[in-house]
LUMDREN-987683 format. One record per residue (C-alpha): chain; x, y, z; residue number from 1. Coordinates in pm, whole numbers, plus 50000, padded with zeros to 5 digits. Example, Ala and Ser with C-alpha at 12.3 -4.5 7.8 and 13.67 -1.06 7.14 Angstrom:
REM residues 2
['A' [51230 49550 50780] 1];
['A' [51367 49894 50714] 2];
***
This chain:
REM residues 289
['A' [28391 50288 36729] 1];
['A' [28419 49908 36741] 2];
['A' [28734 49762 36589] 3];
['A' [28684 49586 36256] 4];
['A' [28700 49208 36248] 5];
['A' [28958 49021 36043] 6];
['A' [28833 48863 35724] 7];
['A' [28936 48499 35661] 8];
['A' [29186 48626 35401] 9];
['A' [29338 48867 35651] 10];
['A' [29365 48596 35918] 11];
['A' [29546 48367 35675] 12];
['A' [29786 48642 35563] 13];
['A' [29865 48749 35920] 14];
['A' [29928 48390 36025] 15];
['A' [30166 48333 35732] 16];
['A' [30361 48649 35818] 17];
['A' [30378 48584 36190] 18];
['A' [30722 48416 36188] 19];
['A' [30882 48681 35965] 20];
['A' [31141 48848 36192] 21];
['A' [31228 49144 35970] 22];
['A' [31174 49473 36158] 23];
['A' [30956 49622 35884] 24];
['A' [30716 49326 35886] 25];
['A' [30702 49321 36264] 26];
['A' [30617 49690 36286] 27];
['A' [30350 49653 36019] 28];
['A' [30192 49358 36196] 29];
['A' [30200 49535 36532] 30];
['A' [30019 49831 36376] 31];
['A' [29761 49600 36217] 32];
['A' [29703 49410 36540] 33];
['A' [29674 49733 36738] 34];
['A' [29411 49863 36495] 35];
['A' [29194 49552 36545] 36];
['A' [29206 49551 36925] 37];
['A' [29035 49258 37090] 38];
['A' [29006 49067 36763] 39];
['A' [29386 49063 36749] 40];
['A' [29417 48932 37102] 41];
['A' [29173 48650 37029] 42];
['A' [29358 48555 36710] 43];
['A' [29702 48563 36874] 44];
['A' [29587 48363 37175] 45];
['A' [29438 48105 36939] 46];
['A' [29771 48083 36752] 47];
['A' [29963 48063 37079] 48];
['A' [29769 47746 37169] 49];
['A' [29802 47560 36840] 50];
['A' [30048 47270 36782] 51];
['A' [30311 47459 36580] 52];
['A' [30520 47567 36878] 53];
['A' [30752 47797 36680] 54];
['A' [30453 47984 36541] 55];
['A' [30303 47985 36891] 56];
['A' [30616 48153 37024] 57];
['A' [30586 48432 36770] 58];
['A' [30222 48476 36863] 59];
['A' [30329 48503 37227] 60];
['A' [30583 48771 37131] 61];
['A' [30313 48982 36968] 62];
['A' [30087 48932 37268] 63];
['A' [30365 49059 37490] 64];
['A' [30423 49363 37270] 65];
['A' [30049 49435 37293] 66];
['A' [30068 49395 37673] 67];
['A' [29854 49082 37683] 68];
['A' [30132 48831 37753] 69];
['A' [30160 48586 38044] 70];
['A' [30497 48409 38005] 71];
['A' [30460 48194 38317] 72];
['A' [30112 48085 38211] 73];
['A' [30237 48013 37859] 74];
['A' [30510 47782 37991] 75];
['A' [30259 47603 38216] 76];
['A' [30030 47551 37916] 77];
['A' [30328 47417 37721] 78];
['A' [30400 47166 37998] 79];
['A' [30038 47051 38009] 80];
['A' [30012 47028 37629] 81];
['A' [30244 46722 37610] 82];
['A' [30349 46869 37274] 83];
['A' [30716 46896 37365] 84];
['A' [30946 47055 37109] 85];
['A' [31293 47153 37230] 86];
['A' [31337 47494 37071] 87];
['A' [30992 47621 37168] 88];
['A' [31026 47484 37519] 89];
['A' [31371 47638 37574] 90];
['A' [31252 47979 37454] 91];
['A' [30931 47965 37657] 92];
['A' [31137 47872 37962] 93];
['A' [31361 48173 37906] 94];
['A' [31062 48404 37870] 95];
['A' [30945 48320 38222] 96];
['A' [31226 48541 38356] 97];
['A' [31286 48756 38048] 98];
['A' [30947 48847 37899] 99];
['A' [31118 49092 37661] 100];
['A' [31315 48810 37497] 101];
['A' [31323 48855 37120] 102];
['A' [31227 48509 36995] 103];
['A' [31306 48597 36635] 104];
['A' [31655 48720 36719] 105];
['A' [31738 48393 36898] 106];
['A' [31614 48192 36601] 107];
['A' [31818 48406 36363] 108];
['A' [32135 48342 36568] 109];
['A' [32079 47968 36547] 110];
['A' [32001 47997 36174] 111];
['A' [32325 48190 36121] 112];
['A' [32532 47925 36300] 113];
['A' [32372 47654 36088] 114];
['A' [32429 47851 35768] 115];
['A' [32799 47886 35853] 116];
['A' [32820 47509 35910] 117];
['A' [32665 47447 35567] 118];
['A' [32934 47663 35410] 119];
['A' [33205 47443 35561] 120];
['A' [33052 47098 35510] 121];
['A' [33168 46918 35199] 122];
['A' [32931 46645 35089] 123];
['A' [32929 46355 35108] 124];
['A' [33016 46375 35477] 125];
['A' [32947 46143 35769] 126];
['A' [32764 46262 36078] 127];
['A' [33093 46249 36269] 128];
['A' [33257 46477 36011] 129];
['A' [32964 46718 36027] 130];
['A' [32990 46726 36405] 131];
['A' [33353 46830 36374] 132];
['A' [33238 47122 36158] 133];
['A' [32974 47205 36418] 134];
['A' [33247 47207 36682] 135];
['A' [33458 47446 36478] 136];
['A' [33170 47689 36426] 137];
['A' [33014 47680 36773] 138];
['A' [33319 47655 36995] 139];
['A' [33595 47821 36795] 140];
['A' [33433 48072 36563] 141];
['A' [33138 48164 36788] 142];
['A' [33325 48113 37114] 143];
['A' [33065 47909 37302] 144];
['A' [33216 47752 37612] 145];
['A' [33132 47604 37948] 146];
['A' [33103 47853 38232] 147];
['A' [33318 47665 38482] 148];
['A' [33409 47988 38666] 149];
['A' [33050 48076 38760] 150];
['A' [32868 47746 38717] 151];
['A' [32567 47830 38937] 152];
['A' [32481 48160 38767] 153];
['A' [32113 48109 38667] 154];
['A' [32179 48283 38334] 155];
['A' [32375 47974 38228] 156];
['A' [32044 47787 38189] 157];
['A' [31855 48026 37960] 158];
['A' [31888 47986 37583] 159];
['A' [31881 48359 37505] 160];
['A' [32148 48431 37767] 161];
['A' [32370 48145 37649] 162];
['A' [32354 48281 37294] 163];
['A' [32421 48637 37410] 164];
['A' [32697 48561 37663] 165];
['A' [32846 48263 37474] 166];
['A' [32869 48048 37786] 167];
['A' [32651 47802 37970] 168];
['A' [32605 47467 38138] 169];
['A' [32649 47123 37981] 170];
['A' [32272 47099 37930] 171];
['A' [32220 47448 37782] 172];
['A' [32521 47414 37549] 173];
['A' [32386 47073 37445] 174];
['A' [32052 47237 37364] 175];
['A' [32225 47490 37137] 176];
['A' [32419 47205 36973] 177];
['A' [32099 47006 36913] 178];
['A' [31910 47304 36770] 179];
['A' [32186 47386 36522] 180];
['A' [32226 47018 36433] 181];
['A' [31852 46991 36370] 182];
['A' [31876 47275 36118] 183];
['A' [32144 47072 35939] 184];
['A' [31927 46760 35929] 185];
['A' [32147 46568 36175] 186];
['A' [31982 46300 36390] 187];
['A' [32138 46371 36728] 188];
['A' [31989 46311 37072] 189];
['A' [32007 46462 37418] 190];
['A' [32180 46237 37673] 191];
['A' [32119 46309 38043] 192];
['A' [32403 46152 38241] 193];
['A' [32456 46147 38617] 194];
['A' [32618 46482 38695] 195];
['A' [32671 46575 38330] 196];
['A' [32491 46623 37998] 197];
['A' [32598 46537 37643] 198];
['A' [32472 46485 37290] 199];
['A' [32460 46139 37135] 200];
['A' [32474 46008 36780] 201];
['A' [32327 45662 36718] 202];
['A' [32310 45645 36337] 203];
['A' [32663 45522 36255] 204];
['A' [32651 45169 36395] 205];
['A' [32865 45235 36701] 206];
['A' [32729 45531 36899] 207];
['A' [32951 45825 36982] 208];
['A' [32896 46116 37217] 209];
['A' [32966 46488 37201] 210];
['A' [33056 46694 37510] 211];
['A' [32960 47057 37436] 212];
['A' [33082 47173 37778] 213];
['A' [33430 47064 37671] 214];
['A' [33443 47219 37322] 215];
['A' [33250 46932 37163] 216];
['A' [33508 46657 37217] 217];
['A' [33388 46330 37058] 218];
['A' [33383 46032 37294] 219];
['A' [33313 45660 37282] 220];
['A' [33083 45505 37540] 221];
['A' [33386 45377 37730] 222];
['A' [33543 45723 37736] 223];
['A' [33216 45870 37871] 224];
['A' [33224 45623 38159] 225];
['A' [33587 45709 38233] 226];
['A' [33510 46083 38234] 227];
['A' [33218 46034 38471] 228];
['A' [33428 45824 38710] 229];
['A' [33696 46093 38712] 230];
['A' [33425 46341 38818] 231];
['A' [33297 46113 39093] 232];
['A' [32988 45986 38909] 233];
['A' [32896 45639 38793] 234];
['A' [32666 45553 38503] 235];
['A' [32492 45243 38378] 236];
['A' [32467 45153 38011] 237];
['A' [32103 45266 38018] 238];
['A' [32218 45620 38104] 239];
['A' [32359 45649 37750] 240];
['A' [32011 45621 37597] 241];
['A' [31842 45925 37440] 242];
['A' [31659 46155 37681] 243];
['A' [31311 46286 37590] 244];
['A' [31253 46660 37553] 245];
['A' [31027 46659 37858] 246];
['A' [31310 46542 38081] 247];
['A' [31562 46782 37924] 248];
['A' [31344 47082 38008] 249];
['A' [31251 46944 38350] 250];
['A' [31622 46901 38429] 251];
['A' [31680 47266 38329] 252];
['A' [31413 47362 38583] 253];
['A' [31572 47142 38853] 254];
['A' [31906 47313 38792] 255];
['A' [31739 47652 38824] 256];
['A' [31585 47558 39158] 257];
['A' [31934 47485 39290] 258];
['A' [32099 47787 39132] 259];
['A' [31834 48039 39236] 260];
['A' [31847 47894 39587] 261];
['A' [32224 47944 39588] 262];
['A' [32171 48300 39464] 263];
['A' [31926 48363 39753] 264];
['A' [31635 48424 39520] 265];
['A' [31363 48210 39680] 266];
['A' [31085 48350 39460] 267];
['A' [31249 48226 39143] 268];
['A' [31352 47899 39311] 269];
['A' [30989 47835 39406] 270];
['A' [30869 47917 39053] 271];
['A' [31098 47660 38894] 272];
['A' [31019 47403 39163] 273];
['A' [30654 47449 39065] 274];
['A' [30747 47385 38700] 275];
['A' [30926 47063 38801] 276];
['A' [30616 46951 38990] 277];
['A' [30401 47040 38687] 278];
['A' [30621 46831 38455] 279];
['A' [30613 46536 38694] 280];
['A' [30240 46546 38763] 281];
['A' [30155 46588 38394] 282];
['A' [30377 46295 38302] 283];
['A' [30233 46083 38581] 284];
['A' [29875 46151 38467] 285];
['A' [29944 46062 38106] 286];
['A' [30203 45784 38141] 287];
['A' [30106 45450 37996] 288];
['A' [29999 45196 38262] 289];
***
C-alpha cells in the first residue's frame, strides 16, 4: 500500500518539532517519518537544504537515522551554499567522519555551558567581565584545555570530539568559546593568526583577545604580538582583524589535511584537501570583482 502523504498541517508540525532533542519526541518523529516512507525523505531533504542551518542539521540527523544520509555531500552543499554559519558548519564537518554524531547532544552541551555562565554573571557586566566567567566555566569547571601532548590527533579538530574529550586545538577551542559566547549574546569574533588562533572582542573601544588554548588568558594586541614572536611567528596589524566563518572552517580542513597525512590516513587527507579546494573555488567564483 502506498504511504500516505503529509498534510500541510502535519508538515508544519513536524518542522516545528524537528529541533526538539528530547528522546521521546525523537522516537515519535522517527516512527512518523518511517510510516510515510518516501514522503518523509523528500520533506527532510527539503529541510536539509533550507537556510536555517541548525534546522537543516536536525533534518540531516533524521535522514541518517532513516539511512538516507550523505554527510560528505551535505558538507559540500554547505560549502557551495555560501550560507556560512559557524555552529552548523562545525557540526557538518564533524559528521563527515562521524555520521552517527548526535547533533542535539552537542547543542545541549553548549546550551548547558551557556546556562552555567548565566548563573554566574551579575549584571550589569562588561564583555571583559563576562569573558572571565566564560573562562571559569569552560576551562576550570568543564576542564577544556589545549591538547599540547598530542597536537596532531585529528580528533582535536572535530567539535563533537572536543566536547567529549575536553581537549582540542586553538581553533577548535575558539569555536567552542564563540558558540557559547553567542548563546550569551556576546559579540566576539574569530581571529586567525599566523600559527595560532584566538577570539577577539572589538566592542569596548580598545580591542582585547582571548586565547582559549591557554585557558582563555586575556591579551592586548601588543601581548598577542609578543606571544607570536616567542613562538617564532610574526603578525601584521591586519592579522588581528576578524576572520569570516568561511575561512575558519577552511582552516580546520587545512589542519586536517596535515594531521591525517601525519597519521598515515591518505584517504581522509585527500577528502579534506578536496574540501579546501571546494571552499577556495566557491569563494573565487563568488568574490566581488
